[in-house]
N, C-alpha and C positions, 0 to 999 in steps of 0.2 A: 391811479389806477382803476379802471372798474373790472369787476367781481360780478359773477354772475353764478348763478345755480343752473346747471345743466339740466333741459328737459328730461334725460334719459342718464342711467348708471353709464360713468368711464366716456362721457361725451359721445354715446353712439346716434347713430341716426335715427334709427327706431328700435323698438325690442321687439323681438319674437316669441312667441309662447306656443306650444304644439298641445292641444288640448284633445284628450281620449276621453271620449266616453262610455260609461256602460262597462266597467270592473265590476263582475259579479262571482258569487261562488254557483256558477252555473256551468253546465255545458248545454248545446244541443249536436246530438250524434245525426251527421246528414250521409254518413256512405256508411255501409255494411264489414270497412275492414277493422279487426280488432285492434290495428295500432291507429294514435290520433291524427287526424289530417286538418291538413291547417283549415284554421279558420273554426273548428267545430269549437272549441271555449273560449268562454269569456273572461278567463282568468282564474279559474277554479285548476288547469293542469298545471299551474304553476311554472317553474322551470323547467318541464319535461320537454323533449323534445317535438317541434311543432306546435309548441303550445302557443297562444298569444303572443307572450313575454317573448320567447324562442325566435317566433319571425319576425316580431318587431326588432328587436334586438340584432340579428343576423341581417335583415337585407336593409335597415335603417340606421340607428341610433348608434353602432358599431364602424358604421361609415361617415357617419355626423357627430362623432363624440360631444360637440359643444350642447347641440339641439337638451334645451330642458323640458320636462314633460308631466305636464298636469294630469294624472290619472282621475277621472270623477266615479266614485265610487257607490254603488247601491250594497243601503248594506244590512238589509233583512232579504227574506226569500223572495226574489223577481217574481213577480205576475207575469203569464204570456197575456200578448194583446186581444186575442181571443177565447173565449169559452170553449175547453175541449183539446185544447192545444198543451201539449207537457215537453217539459224539459227532459234530457237524459239526466240529467241531476240538477237538484235545485236545493239549495239550504241557505240558512243568513251567513253571513263571514264569521260568526263566533262559533259556528258546530264543526269545523273542520279544525285541527292544532296544524296540520301542514297549509291549509289557506293561512290560516293567522301566520304561520313563519315565512310565508311568501309575500303577504302584505310587510310585514317587519322589514322583510328582505328591500322592497319596491322603499320603502321608506327610509332606510337608512342610503338610499344611493344617491347624492350628492346632487343628480340631475333630474330628480324624481320627485315629485309628490303627492301626496293623497288627498282629494278633497269629497266634500260632501253630495251625491246625486239622488237622495230622496231613500226611501226603506224598501217598497214594492216598486217602485216608478209607474203605478196607477192601479187603475182598474181595469179587469177584463170587461168584453162587450161580447155579443153575437158576433159582430163583424168586425175588422181592423178597423175600420174608416171611425167605428163608435167607442174606440178605447179613449178611457178618460185617463190623463196624463197627472200625475200625482198630485200636483196643486191644487188641479180641476175639483179635486174630489173632498178638498176642504170647505165643509160649510160655514164653519165659525172660525175666527180667529184663536179662539181658544184651541178648538181641536187642531188647527193648525199648528200651532205652537207645542203644543203637547206630543204629536206626531214626530216633528221635526227631531225634538228633543230627545223622543226615543232614540231615532234615528242617530243623531248624537253621541249616544250613552252607547249603543253599538258599536260606534267609530272607537270611542275611548276606550271599549273592553278590549277591543282586537288590537290595536296600536300604542296606548297606552296615554294617547293625547287627542284632545277635540281637535275637527278637522277646522283651519284657518276659513276655508270658504266651500264655495258649490254652486251649482249649477241647478235652474229649474229640467224637470223630465220635460223633454220636448219644447222647451223654451216655454212654457206653455202656466202662467203665474198665478192663472184662477182668482180669483176675488179677494184674495188677500196676502199676494205674493211680498209686495215689498215692506207690510208691517211686518208679517211673519218672520223675514229675514232680520230687519233691524232689531225685534225683539228677541232673538236667539243668538246673539253672540256671534255673528261672523264678523272677519276682519273684511270679507271682498264677495262678490257677488258676479255669476256671469247670468246678467238678468233677460238678454236679448241675442237673438241672432242678426246682430247687425250687418253684415251681408248682404240682406236684404237692400241698403240703400246703392250696392252697385247691380243687383243680380234683380232685382225689380223697379229700382228707382225709386225707392222709397221716399218721400219727401216726412215722414212722421216723425216729429221731434225727438221720440223715445229712442230712435236709435243713432248711435256715435261712434266714431273710429279712434276716441279718445278716452281718456280716462275721464271721471267723474266721480259726484257722490252722490248716494240715494239714500236719505236719511241717515248719516252718517256711514252707510257701507261703501265703499269702492264699486264701484259698476265697472266690470272688465267689459268690454267688447271681445266678439269674436268676428271675425273678420273676412276672413279666406275659407272656404267650401274646398276641402284636399280633392275631391273629386270632380272638382270644375278642372277638365283637361286642359295641359298644352296641345294646342294642335301637332305638335313635332313628337308625342306618343304615337305613333304610328301603329304599334301593336293592337291598340284601340281604336283603329279606324272605323270598324264596322258595328260600333256600339251606341246603345241610345244616348249613353254618354257625351260622346264623341262629338256624333250629332248635333247634340245640345250646346257643345262649344263651337262647333263650325256656325249654327245658326247666331249666337251669340257675337260672333266674328264678323258674319256677312250683314246682317239686318242690325246691329248696333254699334259694331268697331270696336265690340269688347273682345280682351283677352286676360289669361290668367295672369301673362307679365303683364300688362300694362296695369291691371289691378292691383298687384304688387310693385311695381316702380310707383302709383299715384301713393298708396301709404306711404311709401317709402319718402318720397319724394316733401310729402306732408308733414314729416317725422310722426307717424300715427303708426297703432300699435298693428304688427303684422300677426293676429292668431290664427292659427289654423287648425280648422274644426274636423276631428273623425271621430269612428265610433270601432270598437275591440275587433267585433266579429261582424262581418259579412252577413251574417242570417238572422232571418227572425223565426221566430216559433213555428212559423208556417211554410217554413224554408226557401223564400223567397229573400232575394238581395235586400240588405238595406245602404242606401250610400249618405251620406260617404263611410267609407270604413275602408281599413288599412290595409286587406288583406288585396282588394279591388285596385284600390289606389297606390299599390309601392311604386310600380314606374312614375306616376305622377310626383308623388312625395320626394322622390329619390332626384326628380326634376327642379321640383321649387326651392330644396335645399339646397341644391347645386346653385340655382341663380343667388340666395341669401348669401351663399359661404363665398360668394364675390362682394357681398357689401359692408359697410360699417355698420352692424347690427348686431347687440346685445340681446343674448340668448337668455330667456329668465321663465321660473316659475308664475305661475299667477302670484303667490303671496310675494315672492321676491318684488313683484310688480308693484303690489300695491304696498308693499314696506316702503320701498324707494318715493312711491307718487304720495304718500302720508309725510316723509320728510319734508319732501320738494313744499307740499302745500303749507308745511309747519314752519316753515325756514325764514327768517330774513339777514341779508347780510348787511350790519351797521360799519360802517368805517372809521374809524379812529383817526386818522391820518391816511396819504397818500397809500401805505403800503403796512397799515397794521388794521385789523377788522376783527368783529367779534360775530358768532352763528346765535341768533336769538332763536329759542324753539318753544313754540306752545305746547308742544306735547314732552318731551325727555329732555334728559340732561346730556346724553352722547347719542350723534347722529351719526350714520354712515351717506356720507352722498358725494357727489361730483361737482366741485367747482371749476369755473375757467375763468382764464384772462384775458380780455376784452379786450388785446394789446396788439405787440407784435409778436415776432417767433422769439423773443429772447429765451433765453433758459434759466427758470425760476428757479426757487426752494421755499420748502415751508419750514419756519423755526414759531418754535414756542414763546412766551412770552420774557423766559429768559437766555434768548437767543438761542437756544438748543436747536440742533437739526433734525428735521422730523423726516422731510421726504420731498425728491425732486417732482418738478411737474415735466408732463409727456406733452408733445407736442400733436395736434389732431385739428385737421378741417382749418387751421391758421391758427388755431387758438391753442393757450396753456392748458391744460387740466390735470385735476388731481382729485382721484377717490379717497376717501380718508375716512376713518371713524373719528369724526370732531368732536370734544367736547365744547360743548353751548357756554355761553358768555365768560368764556377763557380769549384772551388776546392771543392773536396768530399775527405772524408777522412773515412779508413774503419779501424776498429780498432778488435780484437778477444775481446770477451765476457766470 
């Protein structure tokens, strides 16, 4: 009997992660209406009607209840991009009980996690083009670690736990990015906009569509721009984003459908990048964003709903990768095995039997029945919380 550890949980072909940047205790009022208009908050209005969360829930998450979302949280007062610009409301995440309650509500949702996205997001400049993203402002490693730890403490003060992972602001790592992350107790990090491989055909070895370790921290790739429109989204026909997608198709024979299909075919990570609000502080639209892209997002997740995918948060993805990377199957005889792990005494993982479509069951070393295997993709598989160094048996049934 040949056993393998599945690449992804439940023997899925690819994992799907939904990443949303820039949850913050801020709001930008763009209208003269006394009521909240869609897109005017970055999380500050919590669960109110037309808030970011209300819009996203009603227009996407409730339609696709399997989606797992990782929100990236700015913990202190976020700065504008240009000097002189202001938010309608701007405070740190710990200054309002209502906002803390909203964050706790999100974090208690089994399909949601909150991750770290800096303290202020950067340093304002005279012009937007000269805005410094947060890690670009760190002039020494010591200062980088000090500021990250300050942000982590704000996160813990609001939520009672430290963040498991995070992302550079603007994907700019500065001079001390990797070292500062490795030294501040993160399990995973989104280091790069890896979709550049597809978008600009970059050959830079830093970019990857799969998981890997960076100084002991798991590098989770970001692979799909949610604002790369399908040419089937006709209501965006005359927009700049539609024309860019049309250009990519005509000149480079690339479409969002083919990109997703390629990731899926190669069992790579399908991680969809978005922002919580469409507005910058100057009132201009930032892409991608959940409001402008909502029809495209519905289209993308409709495509994915027809595929064999595993919906995961970044932490769930990282945890499975850690288990897979540190596990080894040792066969004691043809149908008895142990899992050996360098890291843990108990691991949740998926094992597959690379044989035929017979039905199998898992037993402990006292012949006590544990669970039946399922069949998928011509393999039998089982996801279970295994004890390591314990003998298990598999019998046909």
